[in-house]
C-alpha positions as CSV (number, residue, x, y, z in Angstrom):
1,M,-25.8,-7.4,-44.4
2,T,-27.8,-4.4,-45.5
3,H,-26.4,-1.1,-46.2
4,T,-27.9,0.5,-43.1
5,K,-26.7,-2.2,-40.8
6,L,-23.2,-2.0,-42.2
7,S,-23.2,1.8,-41.8
8,A,-24.4,1.5,-38.2
9,S,-21.6,-1.1,-37.5
10,I,-19.0,1.2,-39.0
11,A,-20.2,4.2,-37.0
12,I,-20.2,2.2,-33.7
13,A,-16.7,0.8,-34.4
14,A,-15.4,4.3,-35.3
15,T,-16.8,5.8,-32.1
16,A,-15.5,3.0,-29.9
17,A,-12.0,3.2,-31.3
18,S,-11.7,7.0,-31.3
19,P,-8.3,8.6,-30.4
20,V,-10.0,10.3,-27.4
21,L,-11.0,7.0,-25.9
22,A,-7.5,5.6,-26.4
23,Q,-6.0,8.7,-24.7
24,D,-8.4,8.4,-21.8
25,Q,-7.4,4.8,-21.3
26,A,-3.7,5.7,-21.6
27,A,-4.1,8.5,-19.1
28,E,-5.8,6.2,-16.6
29,A,-3.1,3.6,-17.0
30,V,-0.3,6.2,-16.4
31,G,-2.3,7.6,-13.4
32,A,-2.6,4.2,-11.9
33,G,1.1,3.5,-12.4
34,I,2.1,6.8,-10.8
35,G,-0.3,6.1,-7.9
36,L,1.3,2.7,-7.4
37,V,4.8,4.2,-7.3
38,I,3.7,6.9,-4.9
39,G,1.9,4.4,-2.6
40,L,5.0,2.1,-2.6
41,T,7.3,5.0,-1.8
42,I,5.1,6.1,1.1
43,A,4.9,2.5,2.4
44,I,8.7,2.2,2.3
45,V,9.3,5.5,4.0
46,V,6.7,5.0,6.7
47,G,7.9,1.4,7.1
48,A,11.4,2.5,7.6
49,V,10.5,5.1,10.2
50,V,8.1,2.7,12.1
51,G,10.6,-0.2,11.9
52,W,13.4,2.1,13.2
53,L,11.3,3.3,16.1
54,A,10.2,-0.2,17.0
55,S,13.9,-1.4,16.9
56,L,14.8,1.5,19.2
57,I,12.0,0.5,21.6
58,V,12.8,-3.3,21.6
59,K,16.5,-3.5,21.1
60,G,17.8,0.0,21.8
61,S,19.2,0.5,18.3
62,G,18.1,0.2,14.7
63,S,18.4,-3.0,12.8
64,G,19.6,-1.5,9.5
65,L,17.6,0.2,6.8
66,F,16.4,-2.9,4.9
67,S,15.4,-4.7,8.1
68,D,13.7,-1.6,9.5
69,I,11.6,-1.3,6.3
70,L,10.6,-5.0,6.5
71,I,9.8,-4.7,10.2
72,G,7.8,-1.6,9.7
73,I,5.8,-3.0,6.8
74,G,5.4,-6.3,8.7
75,G,4.2,-4.4,11.7
76,S,1.6,-2.6,9.6
77,I,0.3,-5.9,8.3
78,V,0.2,-7.4,11.9
79,A,-1.6,-4.3,13.2
80,S,-4.1,-4.4,10.3
81,F,-5.2,-8.0,11.2
82,L,-4.6,-8.2,14.9
83,F,-6.1,-5.0,16.3
84,P,-9.4,-5.2,14.5
85,A,-9.7,-8.8,15.6
86,L,-9.2,-7.7,19.2
87,G,-11.6,-4.8,18.8
88,L,-9.0,-2.1,19.2
89,T,-9.3,1.2,17.2
90,F,-6.9,4.1,17.2
91,G,-9.0,6.6,15.3
92,G,-8.2,8.2,11.9
93,N,-5.6,10.9,12.7
94,V,-1.9,11.0,11.8
95,I,-0.8,9.9,15.3
96,A,-3.0,6.8,15.0
97,A,-1.6,6.0,11.6
98,I,1.9,5.8,13.1
99,L,0.9,4.3,16.5
100,S,-0.9,1.3,15.2
101,P,1.9,0.1,12.9
102,L,4.4,0.9,15.6
103,L,2.7,-1.3,18.1
104,G,2.4,-4.0,15.4
105,A,6.1,-3.7,14.7
106,V,7.0,-3.9,18.4
107,I,4.8,-7.1,18.7
108,L,6.5,-8.5,15.6
109,L,10.0,-7.8,17.0
110,L,9.1,-9.4,20.3
111,V,7.8,-12.5,18.6
112,I,11.0,-12.7,16.5
113,K,13.1,-12.2,19.6
114,L,11.2,-15.1,21.3
115,I,11.7,-17.4,18.3
116,R,15.4,-16.7,18.1
117,R,16.1,-17.7,21.7
């Protein structure tokens, strides 16, 4: 390798492995991790509320915290697949963000109730 090619290779390697680049990547990784934790926390809290409301509608009482969370999250999943397939939209406001998973959770509870019979 000639001296200029070696110098160019060293300069490229030095810039690619700079501490600033490493800090940016670390900051992105930490930000992604924090975003994941916040997203999971929101999903659990909203799932608990939606599951509890659906349990009140179908059975008249809650099913317990863990069951309510699972029912709420499951209802959100059911709603995200079922309603677009049927062509139903609820808009993009906060009420629609609760109503759609709530209806999905109610449907899920009714299906579970039918299967248990």
